[in-house]
N, CA, C, O and CB atoms as a CASP TS submission, in Angstrom:
PFRMAT TS
TARGET T0000
AUTHOR 0000-0000-0000
METHOD Language model
MODEL 1
PARENT N/A
ATOM      1  N   MET     1       0.822  -1.195   0.000  1.00  0.00           N
ATOM      2  CA  MET     1       0.000   0.000   0.000  1.00  0.00           C
ATOM      3  C   MET     1       0.870   1.265   0.000  1.00  0.00           C
ATOM      4  O   MET     1       0.584   2.207  -0.738  1.00  0.00           O
ATOM      5  CB  MET     1      -0.937  -0.005   1.212  1.00  0.00           C
ATOM      6  N   LEU     2       1.921   1.292   0.816  1.00  0.00           N
ATOM      7  CA  LEU     2       2.792   2.466   0.858  1.00  0.00           C
ATOM      8  C   LEU     2       3.485   2.700  -0.480  1.00  0.00           C
ATOM      9  O   LEU     2       3.699   3.845  -0.879  1.00  0.00           O
ATOM     10  CB  LEU     2       3.833   2.310   1.961  1.00  0.00           C
ATOM     11  N   ALA     3       3.832   1.629  -1.164  1.00  0.00           N
ATOM     12  CA  ALA     3       4.472   1.771  -2.477  1.00  0.00           C
ATOM     13  C   ALA     3       3.496   2.412  -3.464  1.00  0.00           C
ATOM     14  O   ALA     3       3.891   3.245  -4.279  1.00  0.00           O
ATOM     15  CB  ALA     3       4.954   0.389  -3.008  1.00  0.00           C
ATOM     16  N   MET     4       2.240   2.028  -3.392  1.00  0.00           N
ATOM     17  CA  MET     4       1.243   2.605  -4.282  1.00  0.00           C
ATOM     18  C   MET     4       1.057   4.098  -3.981  1.00  0.00           C
ATOM     19  O   MET     4       0.967   4.908  -4.904  1.00  0.00           O
ATOM     20  CB  MET     4      -0.100   1.853  -4.146  1.00  0.00           C
ATOM     21  N   ILE     5       0.999   4.460  -2.704  1.00  0.00           N
ATOM     22  CA  ILE     5       0.862   5.871  -2.331  1.00  0.00           C
ATOM     23  C   ILE     5       2.077   6.662  -2.792  1.00  0.00           C
ATOM     24  O   ILE     5       1.935   7.779  -3.290  1.00  0.00           O
ATOM     25  CB  ILE     5       0.679   6.017  -0.807  1.00  0.00           C
ATOM     26  N   ALA     6       3.255   6.103  -2.635  1.00  0.00           N
ATOM     27  CA  ALA     6       4.471   6.775  -3.100  1.00  0.00           C
ATOM     28  C   ALA     6       4.429   6.996  -4.608  1.00  0.00           C
ATOM     29  O   ALA     6       4.814   8.063  -5.086  1.00  0.00           O
ATOM     30  CB  ALA     6       5.715   5.956  -2.722  1.00  0.00           C
ATOM     31  N   ASP     7       3.969   6.006  -5.357  1.00  0.00           N
ATOM     32  CA  ASP     7       3.832   6.147  -6.811  1.00  0.00           C
ATOM     33  C   ASP     7       2.829   7.251  -7.168  1.00  0.00           C
ATOM     34  O   ASP     7       3.070   8.043  -8.080  1.00  0.00           O
ATOM     35  CB  ASP     7       3.390   4.810  -7.437  1.00  0.00           C
ATOM     36  N   LEU     8       1.717   7.297  -6.450  1.00  0.00           N
ATOM     37  CA  LEU     8       0.705   8.324  -6.706  1.00  0.00           C
ATOM     38  C   LEU     8       1.245   9.720  -6.409  1.00  0.00           C
ATOM     39  O   LEU     8       0.979  10.664  -7.153  1.00  0.00           O
ATOM     40  CB  LEU     8      -0.548   8.058  -5.866  1.00  0.00           C
ATOM     41  N   VAL     9       1.998   9.848  -5.327  1.00  0.00           N
ATOM     42  CA  VAL     9       2.577  11.153  -4.973  1.00  0.00           C
ATOM     43  C   VAL     9       3.597  11.582  -6.023  1.00  0.00           C
ATOM     44  O   VAL     9       3.624  12.750  -6.412  1.00  0.00           O
ATOM     45  CB  VAL     9       3.242  11.097  -3.574  1.00  0.00           C
ATOM     46  N   ARG    10       4.432  10.658  -6.485  1.00  0.00           N
ATOM     47  CA  ARG    10       5.406  10.985  -7.535  1.00  0.00           C
ATOM     48  C   ARG    10       4.691  11.421  -8.810  1.00  0.00           C
ATOM     49  O   ARG    10       5.121  12.364  -9.474  1.00  0.00           O
ATOM     50  CB  ARG    10       6.322   9.775  -7.825  1.00  0.00           C
ATOM     51  N   HIS    11       3.611  10.743  -9.148  1.00  0.00           N
ATOM     52  CA  HIS    11       2.842  11.127 -10.330  1.00  0.00           C
ATOM     53  C   HIS    11       2.248  12.526 -10.147  1.00  0.00           C
ATOM     54  O   HIS    11       2.256  13.333 -11.077  1.00  0.00           O
ATOM     55  CB  HIS    11       1.722  10.097 -10.605  1.00  0.00           C
ATOM     56  N   LYS    12       1.746  12.802  -8.978  1.00  0.00           N
ATOM     57  CA  LYS    12       1.171  14.119  -8.679  1.00  0.00           C
ATOM     58  C   LYS    12       2.236  15.205  -8.832  1.00  0.00           C
ATOM     59  O   LYS    12       1.962  16.259  -9.407  1.00  0.00           O
ATOM     60  CB  LYS    12       0.574  14.145  -7.245  1.00  0.00           C
ATOM     61  N   TRP    13       3.448  14.963  -8.324  1.00  0.00           N
ATOM     62  CA  TRP    13       4.544  15.930  -8.466  1.00  0.00           C
ATOM     63  C   TRP    13       4.836  16.177  -9.942  1.00  0.00           C
ATOM     64  O   TRP    13       4.986  17.318 -10.380  1.00  0.00           O
ATOM     65  CB  TRP    13       5.820  15.428  -7.742  1.00  0.00           C
ATOM     66  N   HIS    14       4.913  15.099 -10.689  1.00  0.00           N
ATOM     67  CA  HIS    14       5.200  15.215 -12.126  1.00  0.00           C
ATOM     68  C   HIS    14       4.084  15.988 -12.839  1.00  0.00           C
ATOM     69  O   HIS    14       4.360  16.875 -13.647  1.00  0.00           O
ATOM     70  CB  HIS    14       5.365  13.809 -12.761  1.00  0.00           C
ATOM     71  N   ALA    15       2.848  15.655 -12.543  1.00  0.00           N
ATOM     72  CA  ALA    15       1.715  16.330 -13.180  1.00  0.00           C
ATOM     73  C   ALA    15       1.696  17.816 -12.830  1.00  0.00           C
ATOM     74  O   ALA    15       1.462  18.653 -13.703  1.00  0.00           O
ATOM     75  CB  ALA    15       0.392  15.671 -12.756  1.00  0.00           C
ATOM     76  N   ASN    16       1.937  18.150 -11.574  1.00  0.00           N
ATOM     77  CA  ASN    16       1.962  19.550 -11.164  1.00  0.00           C
ATOM     78  C   ASN    16       3.097  20.311 -11.844  1.00  0.00           C
ATOM     79  O   ASN    16       2.902  21.434 -12.310  1.00  0.00           O
ATOM     80  CB  ASN    16       2.099  19.653  -9.649  1.00  0.00           C
ATOM     81  N   ALA    17       4.270  19.709 -11.901  1.00  0.00           N
ATOM     82  CA  ALA    17       5.415  20.361 -12.544  1.00  0.00           C
ATOM     83  C   ALA    17       5.162  20.578 -14.030  1.00  0.00           C
ATOM     84  O   ALA    17       5.513  21.623 -14.578  1.00  0.00           O
ATOM     85  CB  ALA    17       6.685  19.527 -12.346  1.00  0.00           C
ATOM     86  N   THR    18       4.559  19.602 -14.673  1.00  0.00           N
ATOM     87  CA  THR    18       4.242  19.723 -16.101  1.00  0.00           C
ATOM     88  C   THR    18       3.223  20.831 -16.339  1.00  0.00           C
ATOM     89  O   THR    18       3.374  21.626 -17.267  1.00  0.00           O
ATOM     90  CB  THR    18       3.707  18.390 -16.651  1.00  0.00           C
ATOM     91  N   LEU    19       2.194  20.887 -15.510  1.00  0.00           N
ATOM     92  CA  LEU    19       1.175  21.926 -15.627  1.00  0.00           C
ATOM     93  C   LEU    19       1.779  23.313 -15.395  1.00  0.00           C
ATOM     94  O   LEU    19       1.524  24.235 -16.171  1.00  0.00           O
ATOM     95  CB  LEU    19       0.035  21.670 -14.630  1.00  0.00           C
ATOM     96  N   LEU    20       2.565  23.466 -14.352  1.00  0.00           N
ATOM     97  CA  LEU    20       3.189  24.753 -14.054  1.00  0.00           C
ATOM     98  C   LEU    20       4.115  25.190 -15.182  1.00  0.00           C
ATOM     99  O   LEU    20       4.118  26.361 -15.560  1.00  0.00           O
ATOM    100  CB  LEU    20       3.966  24.677 -12.740  1.00  0.00           C
ATOM    101  N   SER    21       4.886  24.278 -15.714  1.00  0.00           N
ATOM    102  CA  SER    21       5.791  24.592 -16.820  1.00  0.00           C
ATOM    103  C   SER    21       5.015  25.048 -18.050  1.00  0.00           C
ATOM    104  O   SER    21       5.384  26.033 -18.690  1.00  0.00           O
ATOM    105  CB  SER    21       6.657  23.376 -17.165  1.00  0.00           C
ATOM    106  N   ALA    22       3.951  24.341 -18.380  1.00  0.00           N
ATOM    107  CA  ALA    22       3.144  24.705 -19.548  1.00  0.00           C
ATOM    108  C   ALA    22       2.526  26.087 -19.377  1.00  0.00           C
ATOM    109  O   ALA    22       2.495  26.880 -20.319  1.00  0.00           O
ATOM    110  CB  ALA    22       2.043  23.664 -19.785  1.00  0.00           C
ATOM    111  N   ILE    23       2.039  26.372 -18.185  1.00  0.00           N
ATOM    112  CA  ILE    23       1.395  27.669 -17.933  1.00  0.00           C
ATOM    113  C   ILE    23       2.420  28.803 -17.984  1.00  0.00           C
ATOM    114  O   ILE    23       2.156  29.841 -18.590  1.00  0.00           O
ATOM    115  CB  ILE    23       0.680  27.661 -16.563  1.00  0.00           C
ATOM    116  N   THR    24       3.560  28.623 -17.369  1.00  0.00           N
ATOM    117  CA  THR    24       4.545  29.698 -17.321  1.00  0.00           C
ATOM    118  C   THR    24       5.196  29.958 -18.673  1.00  0.00           C
ATOM    119  O   THR    24       5.759  31.031 -18.888  1.00  0.00           O
ATOM    120  CB  THR    24       5.607  29.374 -16.306  1.00  0.00           C
ATOM    121  N   HIS    25       5.128  29.003 -19.578  1.00  0.00           N
ATOM    122  CA  HIS    25       5.711  29.191 -20.909  1.00  0.00           C
ATOM    123  C   HIS    25       4.690  29.680 -21.941  1.00  0.00           C
ATOM    124  O   HIS    25       5.000  29.777 -23.128  1.00  0.00           O
ATOM    125  CB  HIS    25       6.327  27.890 -21.385  1.00  0.00           C
ATOM    126  N   HIS    26       3.499  29.982 -21.492  1.00  0.00           N
ATOM    127  CA  HIS    26       2.454  30.465 -22.392  1.00  0.00           C
ATOM    128  C   HIS    26       1.901  31.757 -21.800  1.00  0.00           C
ATOM    129  O   HIS    26       1.233  31.743 -20.766  1.00  0.00           O
ATOM    130  CB  HIS    26       1.315  29.390 -22.591  1.00  0.00           C
ATOM    131  N   GLU    27       2.187  32.869 -22.465  1.00  0.00           N
ATOM    132  CA  GLU    27       1.848  34.199 -21.951  1.00  0.00           C
ATOM    133  C   GLU    27       0.374  34.339 -21.539  1.00  0.00           C
ATOM    134  O   GLU    27       0.081  34.808 -20.440  1.00  0.00           O
ATOM    135  CB  GLU    27       2.176  35.240 -22.996  1.00  0.00           C
ATOM    136  N   LEU    28      -0.534  33.941 -22.405  1.00  0.00           N
ATOM    137  CA  LEU    28      -1.958  34.083 -22.082  1.00  0.00           C
ATOM    138  C   LEU    28      -2.367  33.201 -20.909  1.00  0.00           C
ATOM    139  O   LEU    28      -3.153  33.618 -20.057  1.00  0.00           O
ATOM    140  CB  LEU    28      -2.809  33.743 -23.299  1.00  0.00           C
ATOM    141  N   ALA    29      -1.846  32.009 -20.865  1.00  0.00           N
ATOM    142  CA  ALA    29      -2.161  31.105 -19.753  1.00  0.00           C
ATOM    143  C   ALA    29      -1.621  31.662 -18.437  1.00  0.00           C
ATOM    144  O   ALA    29      -2.287  31.584 -17.405  1.00  0.00           O
ATOM    145  CB  ALA    29      -1.577  29.699 -20.015  1.00  0.00           C
ATOM    146  N   ALA    30      -0.414  32.223 -18.479  1.00  0.00           N
ATOM    147  CA  ALA    30       0.199  32.772 -17.266  1.00  0.00           C
ATOM    148  C   ALA    30      -0.598  33.938 -16.704  1.00  0.00           C
ATOM    149  O   ALA    30      -0.522  34.219 -15.508  1.00  0.00           O
ATOM    150  CB  ALA    30       1.623  33.218 -17.552  1.00  0.00           C
ATOM    151  N   GLN    31      -1.354  34.616 -17.543  1.00  0.00           N
ATOM    152  CA  GLN    31      -2.155  35.761 -17.100  1.00  0.00           C
ATOM    153  C   GLN    31      -3.604  35.390 -16.799  1.00  0.00           C
ATOM    154  O   GLN    31      -4.387  36.249 -16.393  1.00  0.00           O
ATOM    155  CB  GLN    31      -2.124  36.845 -18.151  1.00  0.00           C
ATOM    156  N   ASP    32      -3.967  34.143 -16.989  1.00  0.00           N
ATOM    157  CA  ASP    32      -5.356  33.709 -16.829  1.00  0.00           C
ATOM    158  C   ASP    32      -5.716  33.541 -15.347  1.00  0.00           C
ATOM    159  O   ASP    32      -5.120  32.735 -14.632  1.00  0.00           O
ATOM    160  CB  ASP    32      -5.592  32.386 -17.584  1.00  0.00           C
ATOM    161  N   GLU    33      -6.695  34.317 -14.915  1.00  0.00           N
ATOM    162  CA  GLU    33      -7.138  34.300 -13.518  1.00  0.00           C
ATOM    163  C   GLU    33      -7.673  32.934 -13.099  1.00  0.00           C
ATOM    164  O   GLU    33      -7.391  32.467 -11.995  1.00  0.00           O
ATOM    165  CB  GLU    33      -8.208  35.358 -13.297  1.00  0.00           C
ATOM    166  N   GLU    34      -8.435  32.300 -13.966  1.00  0.00           N
ATOM    167  CA  GLU    34      -9.023  30.997 -13.647  1.00  0.00           C
ATOM    168  C   GLU    34      -7.934  29.929 -13.462  1.00  0.00           C
ATOM    169  O   GLU    34      -8.021  29.108 -12.549  1.00  0.00           O
ATOM    170  CB  GLU    34     -10.003  30.568 -14.757  1.00  0.00           C
ATOM    171  N   LEU    35      -6.924  29.940 -14.318  1.00  0.00           N
ATOM    172  CA  LEU    35      -5.821  28.980 -14.171  1.00  0.00           C
ATOM    173  C   LEU    35      -5.028  29.240 -12.896  1.00  0.00           C
ATOM    174  O   LEU    35      -4.642  28.305 -12.195  1.00  0.00           O
ATOM    175  CB  LEU    35      -4.888  29.046 -15.387  1.00  0.00           C
ATOM    176  N   ARG    36      -4.789  30.517 -12.601  1.00  0.00           N
ATOM    177  CA  ARG    36      -4.049  30.852 -11.377  1.00  0.00           C
ATOM    178  C   ARG    36      -4.825  30.372 -10.148  1.00  0.00           C
ATOM    179  O   ARG    36      -4.236  29.834  -9.210  1.00  0.00           O
ATOM    180  CB  ARG    36      -3.792  32.385 -11.290  1.00  0.00           C
ATOM    181  N   THR    37      -6.136  30.566 -10.155  1.00  0.00           N
ATOM    182  CA  THR    37      -6.968  30.114  -9.038  1.00  0.00           C
ATOM    183  C   THR    37      -6.952  28.590  -8.920  1.00  0.00           C
ATOM    184  O   THR    37      -6.843  28.054  -7.817  1.00  0.00           O
ATOM    185  CB  THR    37      -8.409  30.613  -9.210  1.00  0.00           C
ATOM    186  N   LEU    38      -7.060  27.896 -10.046  1.00  0.00           N
ATOM    187  CA  LEU    38      -7.029  26.433 -10.043  1.00  0.00           C
ATOM    188  C   LEU    38      -5.696  25.906  -9.526  1.00  0.00           C
ATOM    189  O   LEU    38      -5.663  25.008  -8.685  1.00  0.00           O
ATOM    190  CB  LEU    38      -7.291  25.893 -11.447  1.00  0.00           C
ATOM    191  N   PHE    39      -4.602  26.464 -10.028  1.00  0.00           N
ATOM    192  CA  PHE    39      -3.285  25.984  -9.591  1.00  0.00           C
ATOM    193  C   PHE    39      -3.053  26.303  -8.115  1.00  0.00           C
ATOM    194  O   PHE    39      -2.433  25.516  -7.399  1.00  0.00           O
ATOM    195  CB  PHE    39      -2.169  26.612 -10.451  1.00  0.00           C
ATOM    196  N   HIS    40      -3.542  27.440  -7.664  1.00  0.00           N
ATOM    197  CA  HIS    40      -3.423  27.779  -6.245  1.00  0.00           C
ATOM    198  C   HIS    40      -4.171  26.754  -5.396  1.00  0.00           C
ATOM    199  O   HIS    40      -3.685  26.345  -4.342  1.00  0.00           O
ATOM    200  CB  HIS    40      -3.966  29.202  -5.975  1.00  0.00           C
ATOM    201  N   HIS    41      -5.347  26.343  -5.851  1.00  0.00           N
ATOM    202  CA  HIS    41      -6.111  25.316  -5.131  1.00  0.00           C
ATOM    203  C   HIS    41      -5.312  24.004  -5.050  1.00  0.00           C
ATOM    204  O   HIS    41      -5.276  23.356  -4.004  1.00  0.00           O
ATOM    205  CB  HIS    41      -7.479  25.071  -5.828  1.00  0.00           C
ATOM    206  N   ILE    42      -4.685  23.629  -6.146  1.00  0.00           N
ATOM    207  CA  ILE    42      -3.871  22.406  -6.165  1.00  0.00           C
ATOM    208  C   ILE    42      -2.734  22.511  -5.147  1.00  0.00           C
ATOM    209  O   ILE    42      -2.481  21.576  -4.387  1.00  0.00           O
ATOM    210  CB  ILE    42      -3.298  22.151  -7.587  1.00  0.00           C
ATOM    211  N   LEU    43      -2.056  23.653  -5.139  1.00  0.00           N
ATOM    212  CA  LEU    43      -0.941  23.842  -4.212  1.00  0.00           C
ATOM    213  C   LEU    43      -1.402  23.846  -2.759  1.00  0.00           C
ATOM    214  O   LEU    43      -0.733  23.288  -1.890  1.00  0.00           O
ATOM    215  CB  LEU    43      -0.217  25.140  -4.525  1.00  0.00           C
ATOM    216  N   ILE    44      -2.537  24.472  -2.499  1.00  0.00           N
ATOM    217  CA  ILE    44      -3.070  24.483  -1.126  1.00  0.00           C
ATOM    218  C   ILE    44      -3.415  23.062  -0.677  1.00  0.00           C
ATOM    219  O   ILE    44      -3.112  22.674   0.451  1.00  0.00           O
ATOM    220  CB  ILE    44      -4.325  25.394  -1.032  1.00  0.00           C
ATOM    221  N   ALA    45      -4.045  22.295  -1.553  1.00  0.00           N
ATOM    222  CA  ALA    45      -4.389  20.913  -1.204  1.00  0.00           C
ATOM    223  C   ALA    45      -3.127  20.112  -0.908  1.00  0.00           C
ATOM    224  O   ALA    45      -3.099  19.329   0.042  1.00  0.00           O
ATOM    225  CB  ALA    45      -5.190  20.246  -2.342  1.00  0.00           C
ATOM    226  N   ASN    46      -2.086  20.301  -1.713  1.00  0.00           N
ATOM    227  CA  ASN    46      -0.816  19.607  -1.475  1.00  0.00           C
ATOM    228  C   ASN    46      -0.238  19.986  -0.107  1.00  0.00           C
ATOM    229  O   ASN    46       0.187  19.118   0.655  1.00  0.00           O
ATOM    230  CB  ASN    46       0.198  19.940  -2.594  1.00  0.00           C
ATOM    231  N   ARG    47      -0.224  21.278   0.194  1.00  0.00           N
ATOM    232  CA  ARG    47       0.328  21.739   1.474  1.00  0.00           C
ATOM    233  C   ARG    47      -0.519  21.255   2.648  1.00  0.00           C
ATOM    234  O   ARG    47       0.021  20.897   3.695  1.00  0.00           O
ATOM    235  CB  ARG    47       0.422  23.272   1.495  1.00  0.00           C
ATOM    236  N   TYR    48      -1.834  21.242   2.481  1.00  0.00           N
ATOM    237  CA  TYR    48      -2.707  20.769   3.556  1.00  0.00           C
ATOM    238  C   TYR    48      -2.353  19.324   3.940  1.00  0.00           C
ATOM    239  O   TYR    48      -2.143  19.023   5.115  1.00  0.00           O
ATOM    240  CB  TYR    48      -4.192  20.864   3.126  1.00  0.00           C
ATOM    241  N   TRP    49      -2.290  18.440   2.941  1.00  0.00           N
ATOM    242  CA  TRP    49      -2.014  17.032   3.229  1.00  0.00           C
ATOM    243  C   TRP    49      -0.597  16.836   3.761  1.00  0.00           C
ATOM    244  O   TRP    49      -0.383  16.024   4.661  1.00  0.00           O
ATOM    245  CB  TRP    49      -2.219  16.187   1.973  1.00  0.00           C
ATOM    246  N   LEU    50       0.367  17.566   3.216  1.00  0.00           N
ATOM    247  CA  LEU    50       1.742  17.466   3.719  1.00  0.00           C
ATOM    248  C   LEU    50       1.804  17.879   5.186  1.00  0.00           C
ATOM    249  O   LEU    50       2.372  17.163   6.011  1.00  0.00           O
ATOM    250  CB  LEU    50       2.697  18.344   2.877  1.00  0.00           C
ATOM    251  N   LEU    51       1.226  19.021   5.511  1.00  0.00           N
ATOM    252  CA  LEU    51       1.264  19.495   6.903  1.00  0.00           C
ATOM    253  C   LEU    51       0.472  18.579   7.828  1.00  0.00           C
ATOM    254  O   LEU    51       0.848  18.399   8.986  1.00  0.00           O
ATOM    255  CB  LEU    51       0.715  20.921   6.995  1.00  0.00           C
ATOM    256  N   LEU    52      -0.612  18.003   7.337  1.00  0.00           N
ATOM    257  CA  LEU    52      -1.368  17.046   8.147  1.00  0.00           C
ATOM    258  C   LEU    52      -0.514  15.823   8.474  1.00  0.00           C
ATOM    259  O   LEU    52      -0.473  15.370   9.618  1.00  0.00           O
ATOM    260  CB  LEU    52      -2.655  16.617   7.415  1.00  0.00           C
ATOM    261  N   ILE    53       0.163  15.299   7.467  1.00  0.00           N
ATOM    262  CA  ILE    53       1.025  14.128   7.666  1.00  0.00           C
ATOM    263  C   ILE    53       2.167  14.448   8.624  1.00  0.00           C
ATOM    264  O   ILE    53       2.538  13.621   9.458  1.00  0.00           O
ATOM    265  CB  ILE    53       1.588  13.640   6.322  1.00  0.00           C
ATOM    266  N   LEU    54       2.724  15.660   8.498  1.00  0.00           N
ATOM    267  CA  LEU    54       3.825  16.082   9.371  1.00  0.00           C
ATOM    268  C   LEU    54       3.337  16.554  10.739  1.00  0.00           C
ATOM    269  O   LEU    54       4.136  16.939  11.593  1.00  0.00           O
ATOM    270  CB  LEU    54       4.619  17.192   8.704  1.00  0.00           C
ATOM    271  N   GLN    55       2.023  16.522  10.938  1.00  0.00           N
ATOM    272  CA  GLN    55       1.383  16.965  12.180  1.00  0.00           C
ATOM    273  C   GLN    55       1.754  18.409  12.518  1.00  0.00           C
ATOM    274  O   GLN    55       2.093  18.737  13.655  1.00  0.00           O
ATOM    275  CB  GLN    55       1.777  16.041  13.337  1.00  0.00           C
ATOM    276  N   LYS    56       1.676  19.259  11.492  1.00  0.00           N
ATOM    277  CA  LYS    56       1.933  20.681  11.667  1.00  0.00           C
ATOM    278  C   LYS    56       0.660  21.451  11.373  1.00  0.00           C
ATOM    279  O   LYS    56      -0.245  20.959  10.699  1.00  0.00           O
ATOM    280  CB  LYS    56       3.089  21.159  10.755  1.00  0.00           C
ATOM    281  N   GLU    57       0.608  22.668  11.892  1.00  0.00           N
ATOM    282  CA  GLU    57      -0.591  23.489  11.732  1.00  0.00           C
ATOM    283  C   GLU    57      -0.710  24.017  10.304  1.00  0.00           C
ATOM    284  O   GLU    57       0.280  24.408   9.686  1.00  0.00           O
ATOM    285  CB  GLU    57      -0.574  24.656  12.725  1.00  0.00           C
ATOM    286  N   PHE    58      -1.925  24.021   9.800  1.00  0.00           N
ATOM    287  CA  PHE    58      -2.244  24.583   8.491  1.00  0.00           C
ATOM    288  C   PHE    58      -2.965  25.899   8.735  1.00  0.00           C
ATOM    289  O   PHE    58      -4.077  25.909   9.264  1.00  0.00           O
ATOM    290  CB  PHE    58      -3.118  23.595   7.623  1.00  0.00           C
ATOM    291  N   ALA    59      -2.344  27.003   8.357  1.00  0.00           N
ATOM    292  CA  ALA    59      -2.923  28.338   8.560  1.00  0.00           C
ATOM    293  C   ALA    59      -3.848  28.648   7.389  1.00  0.00           C
ATOM    294  O   ALA    59      -3.435  29.264   6.406  1.00  0.00           O
ATOM    295  CB  ALA    59      -1.802  29.435   8.693  1.00  0.00           C
ATOM    296  N   ARG    60      -5.091  28.220   7.499  1.00  0.00           N
ATOM    297  CA  ARG    60      -6.050  28.294   6.387  1.00  0.00           C
ATOM    298  C   ARG    60      -6.199  29.701   5.819  1.00  0.00           C
ATOM    299  O   ARG    60      -6.121  29.885   4.604  1.00  0.00           O
ATOM    300  CB  ARG    60      -7.400  27.796   6.843  1.00  0.00           C
ATOM    301  N   ASP    61      -6.412  30.694   6.676  1.00  0.00           N
ATOM    302  CA  ASP    61      -6.627  32.061   6.193  1.00  0.00           C
ATOM    303  C   ASP    61      -5.405  32.587   5.439  1.00  0.00           C
ATOM    304  O   ASP    61      -5.535  33.235   4.400  1.00  0.00           O
ATOM    305  CB  ASP    61      -6.956  32.992   7.365  1.00  0.00           C
ATOM    306  N   GLU    62      -4.245  32.305   5.964  1.00  0.00           N
ATOM    307  CA  GLU    62      -3.001  32.750   5.315  1.00  0.00           C
ATOM    308  C   GLU    62      -2.774  32.009   3.996  1.00  0.00           C
ATOM    309  O   GLU    62      -2.380  32.615   3.000  1.00  0.00           O
ATOM    310  CB  GLU    62      -1.794  32.532   6.256  1.00  0.00           C
ATOM    311  N   GLU    63      -3.021  30.719   3.994  1.00  0.00           N
ATOM    312  CA  GLU    63      -2.800  29.897   2.810  1.00  0.00           C
ATOM    313  C   GLU    63      -3.806  30.210   1.696  1.00  0.00           C
ATOM    314  O   GLU    63      -3.500  30.044   0.515  1.00  0.00           O
ATOM    315  CB  GLU    63      -2.879  28.423   3.180  1.00  0.00           C
ATOM    316  N   ALA    64      -5.002  30.662   2.072  1.00  0.00           N
ATOM    317  CA  ALA    64      -6.079  30.849   1.101  1.00  0.00           C
ATOM    318  C   ALA    64      -5.882  32.057   0.188  1.00  0.00           C
ATOM    319  O   ALA    64      -6.554  32.169  -0.837  1.00  0.00           O
ATOM    320  CB  ALA    64      -7.382  30.987   1.822  1.00  0.00           C
ATOM    321  N   ARG    65      -4.973  32.959   0.545  1.00  0.00           N
ATOM    322  CA  ARG    65      -4.752  34.141  -0.292  1.00  0.00           C
ATOM    323  C   ARG    65      -4.105  33.744  -1.609  1.00  0.00           C
ATOM    324  O   ARG    65      -3.063  33.088  -1.625  1.00  0.00           O
ATOM    325  CB  ARG    65      -3.874  35.174   0.441  1.00  0.00           C
ATOM    326  N   ILE    66      -4.719  34.138  -2.702  1.00  0.00           N
ATOM    327  CA  ILE    66      -4.205  33.824  -4.034  1.00  0.00           C
ATOM    328  C   ILE    66      -3.211  34.907  -4.439  1.00  0.00           C
ATOM    329  O   ILE    66      -3.561  36.088  -4.444  1.00  0.00           O
ATOM    330  CB  ILE    66      -5.365  33.708  -5.078  1.00  0.00           C
ATOM    331  N   PRO    67      -1.982  34.530  -4.779  1.00  0.00           N
ATOM    332  CA  PRO    67      -1.008  35.550  -5.197  1.00  0.00           C
ATOM    333  C   PRO    67      -1.457  36.275  -6.472  1.00  0.00           C
ATOM    334  O   PRO    67      -2.165  35.712  -7.307  1.00  0.00           O
ATOM    335  CB  PRO    67       0.370  34.905  -5.423  1.00  0.00           C
ATOM    336  N   GLU    68      -1.039  37.508  -6.598  1.00  0.00           N
ATOM    337  CA  GLU    68      -1.410  38.291  -7.788  1.00  0.00           C
ATOM    338  C   GLU    68      -0.628  37.880  -9.016  1.00  0.00           C
ATOM    339  O   GLU    68      -1.091  38.091 -10.137  1.00  0.00           O
ATOM    340  CB  GLU    68      -1.198  39.767  -7.532  1.00  0.00           C
ATOM    341  N   ARG    69       0.546  37.298  -8.835  1.00  0.00           N
ATOM    342  CA  ARG    69       1.401  36.913  -9.957  1.00  0.00           C
ATOM    343  C   ARG    69       1.825  35.459  -9.800  1.00  0.00           C
ATOM    344  O   ARG    69       1.864  34.924  -8.692  1.00  0.00           O
ATOM    345  CB  ARG    69       2.644  37.836 -10.050  1.00  0.00           C
ATOM    346  N   TRP    70       2.142  34.831 -10.927  1.00  0.00           N
ATOM    347  CA  TRP    70       2.649  33.453 -10.917  1.00  0.00           C
ATOM    348  C   TRP    70       4.021  33.404 -10.286  1.00  0.00           C
ATOM    349  O   TRP    70       4.268  32.653  -9.342  1.00  0.00           O
ATOM    350  CB  TRP    70       2.701  32.875 -12.340  1.00  0.00           C
ATOM    351  N   MET    71       4.906  34.218 -10.823  1.00  0.00           N
ATOM    352  CA  MET    71       6.299  34.191 -10.377  1.00  0.00           C
ATOM    353  C   MET    71       6.805  35.621 -10.348  1.00  0.00           C
ATOM    354  O   MET    71       6.336  36.479 -11.097  1.00  0.00           O
ATOM    355  CB  MET    71       7.188  33.295 -11.307  1.00  0.00           C
ATOM    356  N   SER    72       7.762  35.861  -9.479  1.00  0.00           N
ATOM    357  CA  SER    72       8.315  37.220  -9.409  1.00  0.00           C
ATOM    358  C   SER    72       9.485  37.385 -10.336  1.00  0.00           C
ATOM    359  O   SER    72      10.071  38.465 -10.405  1.00  0.00           O
ATOM    360  CB  SER    72       8.737  37.556  -7.995  1.00  0.00           C
TER
END
């Protein structure tokens, strides 16, 4: 079971990296509010589960703020 979860997490990392790369290399996509909101949701979900597993606090209000830009 742990091997399967590890495989799923690796796939998730790969999928997220591929999505982020595609968005940042496409000007219109990088400026799209809906995509930024969707990707932010994905990142928040990832951080929530990571912090839960590590038994650390998840600061929901702080985490919920969507950045104005993809990258600085």
